[in-house]
C-alpha positions in Angstrom: 4.6 -30.6 46.1 2.9 -28.0 43.6 0.6 -29.5 41.5 1.7 -30.9 37.9 5.2 -32.2 39.5 5.9 -35.5 40.3 8.4 -38.2 40.3 11.3 -38.0 38.0 13.8 -40.8 37.3 16.8 -38.7 36.7 17.1 -35.0 36.9 19.9 -32.6 38.2 18.9 -32.0 42.0 16.5 -28.7 42.2 15.6 -26.8 45.2 13.4 -23.4 45.7 16.0 -20.5 46.0 16.7 -17.0 44.5 17.2 -17.0 40.6 20.8 -16.7 39.7 22.4 -13.5 38.8 19.9 -11.4 40.8 16.3 -12.3 39.1 15.2 -13.9 41.9 11.5 -14.3 41.8 11.6 -10.7 39.6 8.1 -8.9 39.0 8.5 -7.4 35.5 6.7 -4.7 34.1 5.8 -6.4 31.1 6.2 -9.4 28.7 8.9 -7.5 26.8 11.0 -6.6 29.7 10.8 -10.0 31.2 11.5 -11.7 27.8 14.5 -9.4 27.7 15.7 -10.2 31.5 15.3 -13.5 31.4 17.3 -14.1 28.1 14.2 -15.3 26.4 14.9 -14.2 23.0 12.5 -14.0 19.7 9.1 -13.4 21.0 5.9 -12.8 19.5 2.7 -10.9 21.6 -0.5 -13.2 21.0 -2.8 -10.6 21.8 -2.6 -6.9 19.9 -4.2 -5.3 22.7 -5.3 -6.9 25.8 -6.1 -10.6 25.9 -9.5 -11.5 26.4 -10.8 -10.6 30.0 -8.1 -8.7 31.1 -8.7 -7.8 34.7 -8.4 -3.9 36.3 -5.2 -5.5 38.0 -2.8 -7.3 35.9 -1.1 -10.4 37.2 3.0 -9.8 38.0 5.3 -11.8 35.9 7.6 -13.9 38.0 10.4 -16.2 36.8 11.9 -18.3 39.8 15.0 -20.6 39.0 14.9 -23.7 40.9 18.2 -25.2 39.5 21.3 -25.1 41.7 23.6 -26.1 39.1 25.2 -23.4 37.5 24.7 -23.0 33.8 21.4 -25.3 34.1 18.0 -23.4 33.9 14.9 -24.9 35.4 12.4 -22.1 35.7 8.9 -21.6 36.6 6.9 -18.8 35.3 3.9 -17.6 36.8 2.0 -14.6 36.7 1.8 -14.1 33.0 0.7 -11.0 32.1 0.8 -11.0 28.5 1.0 -14.0 26.7 3.1 -14.5 23.7 5.1 -17.3 22.3 9.1 -17.7 22.5 10.5 -18.7 18.9 13.4 -21.2 18.9 14.3 -21.5 15.2 16.5 -24.2 13.5 19.7 -23.6 11.6 18.0 -25.7 8.5 14.3 -25.1 8.5 12.4 -28.3 7.3 9.0 -26.6 7.0 7.3 -28.3 10.2 6.7 -26.1 12.8 5.8 -26.9 16.6 3.9 -24.9 19.4 5.3 -26.0 22.4 2.7 -26.2 25.5 4.5 -26.5 29.0 2.5 -28.0 32.0 2.5 -27.0 35.4 -1.3 -28.0 36.8 -2.2 -24.5 35.1 -0.4 -22.7 38.4 2.9 -22.5 36.8 4.7 -22.8 33.7 7.4 -25.6 33.6 9.2 -23.4 31.1 13.2 -24.9 30.5 11.8 -28.9 31.3 8.8 -28.7 29.2 9.3 -25.9 26.7 13.5 -24.9 26.3 14.6 -28.2 26.5 12.1 -29.8 23.7 12.7 -26.9 21.7 16.1 -28.0 21.3 15.9 -31.6 20.2 13.4 -30.4 17.7 15.4 -27.7 16.1 18.0 -30.2 15.9 15.8 -32.1 13.7 15.0 -28.8 11.6 11.4 -27.9 13.3 10.5 -24.4 14.1 9.2 -24.4 17.9 7.4 -21.4 19.5 7.1 -22.0 23.2 3.5 -21.0 24.9 3.6 -18.8 27.7 -0.2 -19.2 28.2 -2.4 -17.3 31.1 -2.8 -19.2 34.5 -6.4 -19.4 35.1 -6.2 -18.4 38.9 -4.7 -15.3 38.4 -7.7 -13.1 38.0 -8.6 -13.1 34.2 -12.7 -13.5 33.7 -13.9 -17.1 32.4 -10.8 -18.2 34.2 -11.4 -21.8 32.6 -11.0 -20.4 28.5 -8.2 -18.2 28.9 -5.5 -21.0 28.5 -7.5 -22.3 25.5 -8.2 -18.6 23.8 -4.3 -18.2 24.0 -3.7 -21.6 22.5 -6.4 -21.2 19.5 -4.9 -17.6 18.9 -1.4 -19.0 19.2 -1.8 -21.6 16.1 -3.4 -19.2 14.5 -0.6 -16.2 14.5 1.5 -19.0 13.3 -0.2 -19.9 10.6 -0.7 -16.2 9.5 3.3 -15.5 9.7 3.9 -19.2 8.1 5.6 -17.8 4.9 7.7 -15.7 6.8 8.8 -18.7 9.1 9.3 -20.7 6.4 6.4 -22.9 7.7 3.9 -24.8 5.6 1.0 -24.2 7.4 -0.1 -27.6 6.6 2.9 -29.1 9.0 1.9 -27.5 12.1 1.8 -29.6 15.2 1.0 -28.9 19.3 3.3 -30.8 22.0 1.8 -30.5 25.3 2.9 -31.9 28.8 0.7 -32.7 32.3 -1.5 -30.0 32.7 -0.3 -28.7 29.0 -0.8 -31.9 27.4 -4.5 -31.1 28.5 -4.4 -27.8 27.0 -2.9 -29.4 23.6 -5.5 -32.3 23.9 -8.1 -29.7 24.4 -6.8 -27.4 21.2 -7.0 -30.8 19.5 -10.8 -31.5 20.3 -12.0 -27.9 20.5 -10.1 -25.8 17.7 -13.1 -24.9 15.9 -15.0 -23.7 19.0 -15.4 -20.0 19.4 -14.1 -18.9 22.7 -13.1 -15.2 22.1 -14.3 -12.4 19.7 -11.7 -11.8 16.2 -9.3 -9.1 16.7 -7.6 -9.3 13.5 -6.9 -11.4 10.1 -5.0 -13.8 11.5 -8.4 -14.9 13.3 -10.0 -16.2 10.2 -7.5 -18.7 9.8 -7.8 -22.4 11.5 -6.6 -23.3 15.2 -6.8 -26.7 14.2 -3.4 -28.9 14.8 -2.2 -31.2 11.8 -1.3 -33.5 14.9 -0.8 -33.2 18.5 1.9 -34.7 21.1 0.5 -35.3 24.6 3.2 -36.5 27.1 2.0 -37.9 30.7 -1.2 -35.5 30.0 -3.7 -34.4 32.1 -6.7 -35.9 30.3 -10.4 -36.3 32.5 -11.4 -33.9 34.8 -14.5 -35.9 35.7 -13.5 -39.4 36.0 -12.0 -41.0 39.3 -8.2 -40.5 38.2 -8.7 -36.9 37.5 -5.8 -34.7 38.8 -7.4 -32.9 41.1 -5.4 -29.9 41.3 -5.1 -29.2 37.5 -9.1 -29.5 37.6 -9.1 -27.1 40.4 -6.9 -24.7 39.2 -8.7 -24.5 35.9 -12.3 -24.6 36.8 -12.1 -23.6 40.2 -13.3 -24.9 43.6 -16.9 -25.4 42.9 -17.0 -26.9 39.6 -20.2 -28.8 38.5 -20.0 -32.3 37.1 -21.0 -30.7 33.7 -18.2 -28.1 33.7 -15.8 -30.9 34.5 -17.2 -32.9 31.7 -17.2 -30.1 29.0 -13.2 -30.1 29.8 -12.1 -33.3 30.0 -10.4 -33.8 26.7 -11.8 -37.8 26.4 -15.2 -36.3 26.1 -14.4 -34.0 22.6 -12.8 -36.4 20.2 -14.8 -36.1 17.1 -14.4 -36.8 13.2 -12.4 -33.7 12.9 -9.9 -34.4 15.7 -6.4 -34.8 14.2 -3.7 -37.6 14.8 -2.7 -37.9 18.3 0.3 -39.2 20.1 0.2 -40.4 23.8 3.2 -41.2 26.0 2.5 -42.1 29.7 4.5 -44.0 32.6 2.5 -46.9 34.8 4.4 -45.4 37.6 3.1 -41.6 37.4 2.3 -41.1 40.8 0.5 -37.6 39.9 -1.6 -37.7 37.0 -2.3 -41.4 36.2 -1.6 -43.2 33.0 -5.3 -44.0 32.9 -5.9 -40.4 31.8 -3.7 -41.6 28.5 -5.8 -44.7 28.1 -9.0 -43.0 28.6 -8.1 -40.6 25.4 -7.0 -43.6 23.5 -9.7 -45.3 24.0 -12.0 -42.2 23.0 -9.6 -42.0 19.5 -10.1 -45.4 19.0 -14.3 -45.3 19.5 -14.3 -42.1 17.1 -11.9 -43.9 14.3 -9.5 -41.6 14.7 -6.0 -41.5 14.1 -3.6 -42.3 17.4 -0.9 -43.9 19.0 -0.2 -45.0 22.7 3.3 -45.7 24.3 2.9 -46.9 27.5 5.9 -47.7 29.9 6.7 -48.8 33.3 9.2 -46.7 34.5 9.4 -42.8 34.4 6.9 -41.5 36.6 5.8 -37.5 36.1 7.4 -34.7 34.8 10.5 -36.6 33.0 10.5 -34.3 29.9 13.6 -35.1 28.0 15.3 -35.8 31.1 15.2 -39.2 31.5 18.4 -41.5 31.6 18.6 -43.8 28.5 18.8 -46.9 30.3 15.0 -46.0 31.3 12.7 -47.2 28.6 10.5 -44.1 28.3 13.6 -42.1 27.1 12.9 -43.2 24.0 9.5 -41.0 23.2 11.1 -38.1 21.6 12.6 -40.8 18.6 9.0 -42.5 18.8 7.0 -39.0 18.4 9.4 -37.9 15.6 8.8 -41.5 13.7 4.9 -41.1 14.0 5.1 -37.3 12.7 6.6 -38.5 9.8 4.2 -41.5 8.9 1.6 -38.7 9.5 3.2 -36.3 7.4 3.7 -33.6 9.5 7.9 -34.2 9.7 9.3 -34.3 6.5 9.9 -38.1 5.3 
């Protein structure tokens, strides 16, 4: 099983097969063409030119449909050549924006389970959503470990720069990440002020700090015994040092400028142990920062918003929304 996915309590049957309607793992020439072909709708390119560390030979964007159920998408994205934001607008915006970061072990992006499906319940609550398609570290980018964080920082700044155009309050901008995407969202929350790339336009004068972070069954530590080795090696490479692993461990980076963090994890997660969320929550407490942890006995890994309602962990979106209201990110 590829890194980043594990047990799911309830999920429609999925098997690897060619994409429906002739889109089987199809390479696309550009992000814009891919967005049109995949039906991704409104998009925003993150970088006005080449992304930092662009290789001489760009990866080729591929979209793989893993669902066998007509009308139900479960796509995995690889070969992100031009990182972008997929915009999902609510009927009645409430001023809150959410940067959604899909997981996939830093080897692919689970764009439906941890992107589109999350945007649907958030837009129903009036939240303007931006699904991040970020660069995958092992696809040729120089300084591979920084590439995803560069995209996340840039995404937050681009959203802030366009806040008025989207009817967004620039002080109510949150990030929501899953699995390895939770690691990236946690890295953004704890390393938002770190200079990871040279400014490219006026947007880069704005803060990359999210006003809240939601981390769902996240990869957190790249150094501890409970590390998800696949995500660590995909991000840092096979020859990483202990110093690098500690540098990229989210629980080591909590400071007095870390925003409120919401954590959800299941104790039967057989892929990314719940010890990841517990370690980060302890670091939040040690640094006297705001945070909330919800631990459930059942749920497995990679459940997104797909759990049956009789599974306790299925309530996490409601708990997340409640917490966002308490910290002022969602309106009361």
